[in-house]
C-alpha positions in Angstrom: 77.4 174.5 198.0 76.5 177.5 195.9 74.2 176.9 193.0 75.0 178.9 189.9 72.1 180.3 188.0 72.2 179.8 184.1 72.3 183.1 182.3 69.9 184.0 179.4 73.0 183.9 177.0 74.0 180.4 178.1 70.5 179.1 177.9 70.2 180.4 174.3 73.4 178.7 173.5 72.0 175.4 174.8 68.9 176.0 172.8 70.7 176.5 169.6 72.6 173.1 170.2 69.4 171.4 170.8 70.2 170.4 174.4 67.5 172.6 175.9 64.9 172.2 173.3 62.2 171.0 175.6 63.0 173.9 178.3 62.7 176.4 175.5 59.5 175.2 174.1 58.0 175.5 177.5 58.9 179.1 177.8 55.8 181.1 176.7 57.6 184.3 176.1 59.9 182.5 173.4 56.9 181.0 171.9 55.4 184.2 170.8 55.6 184.6 166.9 58.2 186.7 165.3 56.7 190.0 164.5 56.2 190.6 160.8 55.8 193.7 158.6 54.2 193.6 155.1 55.9 194.1 151.7 54.0 197.3 150.6 53.6 196.2 146.9 51.8 193.0 147.9 50.8 192.9 151.4 53.0 189.8 152.0 54.2 189.5 155.6 58.0 189.2 156.3 59.3 188.5 159.8 61.4 191.5 160.9 64.6 189.7 161.6 66.5 187.9 158.9 69.9 186.7 158.1 72.6 188.4 155.9 74.4 185.1 154.9 77.5 186.5 152.9 79.9 185.9 155.9 78.5 182.5 157.2 78.5 181.1 153.7 82.0 182.3 152.9 83.3 180.2 155.9 82.0 176.8 154.5 85.3 176.2 152.6 87.2 176.5 155.9 84.8 175.2 158.6 82.3 173.1 156.6 78.5 173.6 156.2 77.6 172.7 159.8 77.9 176.2 161.3 75.8 178.1 158.6 73.4 175.2 158.8 72.9 175.8 162.5 72.4 179.6 161.9 69.8 179.2 159.2 67.9 176.6 161.5 68.1 179.0 164.5 66.4 181.7 162.3 63.7 179.4 161.1 63.1 177.8 164.6 62.6 181.3 165.9 60.0 182.2 163.2 62.5 184.0 160.7 62.7 183.4 156.9 64.5 186.0 155.1 68.0 184.9 154.0 70.0 187.6 152.0 72.6 186.0 149.8 75.4 187.4 147.6 76.8 184.6 145.4 80.7 184.6 145.4 82.1 181.0 145.4 80.3 178.5 143.3 81.4 175.5 145.8 80.3 177.4 148.8 76.9 178.3 147.1 76.3 174.7 146.0 76.8 173.7 149.7 74.6 176.5 150.9 72.1 175.3 148.4 72.0 171.8 149.9 71.2 173.4 153.3 68.3 175.6 152.2 67.0 172.7 150.1 66.6 170.4 153.0 63.1 168.9 153.2 62.3 170.7 156.5 63.5 174.1 155.2 62.3 174.0 151.5 59.6 176.4 151.0 60.1 178.0 154.4 62.7 180.7 153.3 62.6 184.0 151.6 65.8 183.8 149.6 67.3 187.0 148.0 70.2 187.2 145.4 72.3 190.3 144.8 73.8 190.7 141.4 76.8 192.7 140.8 77.4 192.5 137.0 77.8 195.5 134.7 76.6 193.6 131.6 73.1 192.3 131.1 74.0 188.8 130.1 76.6 188.5 133.0 73.6 189.4 135.4 71.3 186.8 133.9 74.1 184.2 133.9 74.9 184.8 137.6 71.3 184.4 138.5 71.0 181.2 136.6 74.1 179.8 138.5 72.4 181.0 141.7 69.2 179.2 140.8 71.0 175.9 140.1 73.2 176.2 143.3 70.0 176.9 145.4 67.8 174.3 143.7 65.2 176.7 142.8 63.2 177.7 139.7 62.7 181.2 141.1 64.2 183.6 143.8 62.1 185.5 146.0 63.9 188.8 145.6 66.7 189.7 143.0 68.6 193.0 143.6 71.0 195.0 141.6 73.7 194.9 144.1 75.6 198.2 144.9 73.6 199.6 141.9 76.3 197.9 139.6 75.4 198.3 135.9 72.1 199.6 136.9 71.1 201.0 133.5 71.6 197.3 132.1 70.5 195.3 135.0 67.3 197.1 136.0 65.4 196.3 132.7 66.7 192.7 132.8 65.4 192.3 136.3 62.0 193.6 135.1 62.0 190.9 132.5 63.0 188.3 135.1 60.1 189.2 137.3 57.8 189.1 134.3 59.0 185.6 133.4 58.5 184.4 136.9 62.3 184.0 137.6 62.0 186.6 140.5 59.1 187.4 142.7 60.4 190.7 143.7 63.0 193.0 142.5 65.1 195.7 144.2 68.3 197.4 144.5 71.0 197.7 147.2 73.1 200.7 148.2 75.6 199.6 150.9 77.8 202.8 150.8 77.0 206.4 151.3 78.7 207.3 148.1 75.9 205.5 146.2 73.2 207.6 147.7 73.0 210.3 145.1 72.7 207.6 142.4 70.0 205.8 144.5 68.1 209.0 144.8 68.2 209.6 141.1 67.1 206.1 140.4 64.1 206.4 142.8 62.8 209.5 141.0 61.6 207.4 138.1 61.6 203.8 139.4 59.7 202.1 142.2 61.4 198.8 143.0 59.7 196.4 145.4 62.7 196.6 147.9 65.7 198.7 148.7 68.4 197.2 150.9 70.4 199.9 152.7 72.7 200.2 155.7 71.1 201.6 158.9 71.9 201.2 162.6 72.2 203.1 165.8 75.8 203.8 164.5 75.3 204.4 160.8 72.4 206.6 160.5 72.8 208.3 157.1 69.7 206.6 155.6 67.5 207.6 158.6 66.2 211.0 157.3 67.3 210.8 153.6 65.6 207.6 152.5 63.6 205.7 155.1 60.7 208.2 155.2 60.9 208.5 151.3 60.8 204.8 150.9 57.9 204.4 153.3 55.9 207.0 151.5 56.6 205.4 148.2 55.5 202.0 149.3 59.1 200.4 149.0 60.0 197.7 151.3 63.4 198.1 153.1 65.9 195.4 154.0 68.5 196.8 156.5 72.1 195.6 156.3 75.0 196.1 158.6 73.0 196.5 162.0 76.4 195.7 163.8 78.8 197.2 161.1 80.0 193.7 160.2 81.3 193.3 163.8 83.0 196.7 164.1 80.2 197.8 166.3 81.0 195.4 169.1 84.7 196.1 168.9 84.0 200.0 169.3 81.9 199.1 172.4 83.9 196.3 173.9 84.9 198.1 177.1 81.6 200.2 177.5 78.8 199.0 179.6 75.1 199.1 178.2 73.4 202.0 179.9 71.3 201.1 183.0 68.3 203.1 181.6 68.2 200.8 178.7 66.6 198.1 180.8 63.2 200.2 180.5 62.8 198.6 177.1 64.4 195.3 178.2 67.6 196.0 176.2 70.3 193.6 177.7 73.1 193.8 175.3 74.7 196.0 172.8 73.2 193.8 170.1 69.8 194.5 171.4 70.8 198.2 171.6 71.2 198.6 167.9 68.4 196.0 166.8 65.8 197.8 169.0 66.8 201.2 167.7 66.4 200.0 164.1 63.2 198.2 164.8 61.7 201.3 166.3 61.6 202.8 162.8 58.3 201.8 161.2 59.8 202.2 157.7 62.0 199.2 158.4 60.7 195.8 156.8 63.3 193.4 158.1 66.8 193.5 159.5 69.6 191.3 158.2 71.7 190.2 161.1 74.9 188.6 160.0 76.3 186.0 162.3 78.1 182.8 162.1 76.8 181.7 165.6 73.4 179.9 166.0 73.1 181.1 169.6 73.5 184.7 168.5 71.0 184.2 165.7 68.4 183.1 168.4 69.3 186.1 170.5 68.7 188.4 167.5 65.4 186.8 166.8 64.3 187.1 170.5 65.2 190.7 170.5 62.3 191.4 168.1 59.9 190.3 170.8 60.9 193.2 173.1 59.6 196.6 173.4 61.0 199.4 171.0 62.4 202.6 172.6 60.3 205.8 172.3 61.6 208.9 170.6 63.2 210.2 173.8 65.1 207.0 174.4 66.3 206.9 170.9 67.7 210.4 171.3 69.6 209.1 174.4 70.8 206.1 172.4 72.3 208.3 169.7 74.0 210.5 172.3 75.6 207.4 173.8 76.9 206.1 170.6 78.2 209.5 169.4 80.1 209.8 172.7 82.1 206.6 172.3 
């Protein structure tokens, strides 16, 4: 009889389900702490892999809260803490609030809220709804989402930080057409954070913003590392190059994450997934070596050729 060897992906799926918890804990490699990078404005460390929760939370209405709860717990169990939220549905947000307020999770997460309101009071009201839904007196990071109503919202965020309702404040620029506005804003303001798209596929911020943000002492949250899933569709029929094994890259998810994490200007990557096993894989990727400059050039060439 032939004995089939369990693959790493299958083992991670068992871990996420809790069936292989003992085996996982005995794995010394997996027990290494998740690397952290500091928030320049305070020196507070943040684990370098987080969760962009918009997609998982949006599925609560259809699938219930268990799936997103599993993803959040997988993040925390592997040493992560950053959960980026984008309040949309009050019912979903209340259900999500119950998850992140569980006794064993309370106080262990770094929670963000992105406001997309053009009027000052509307932004304040949105934050207050999020605070109630998430059962918190303050939020770790409040962003002006997509620079919406920036002239009105940014002074408001400064006031919220002063009042202790937000520990940090920042902005997001998820589309390239916002880059000119972001650049103008950064000439006069120094937010604690900027959230921006960046991956081996979407490299528009690589030279234009990441060096500037590092020089200015601004933390960066990276969104869309997998282009909201389009990255995997694009590469579905392509094998990961053999030479990627030189830096322990085993999948296309590793390929993009390791490329991103090789950039020292990156503070935390927000991986958006509805699968707890994939969340575990993303976290474990942070323990692998990062590619050097020559390897990153080869990675760009591979992606550009697809």
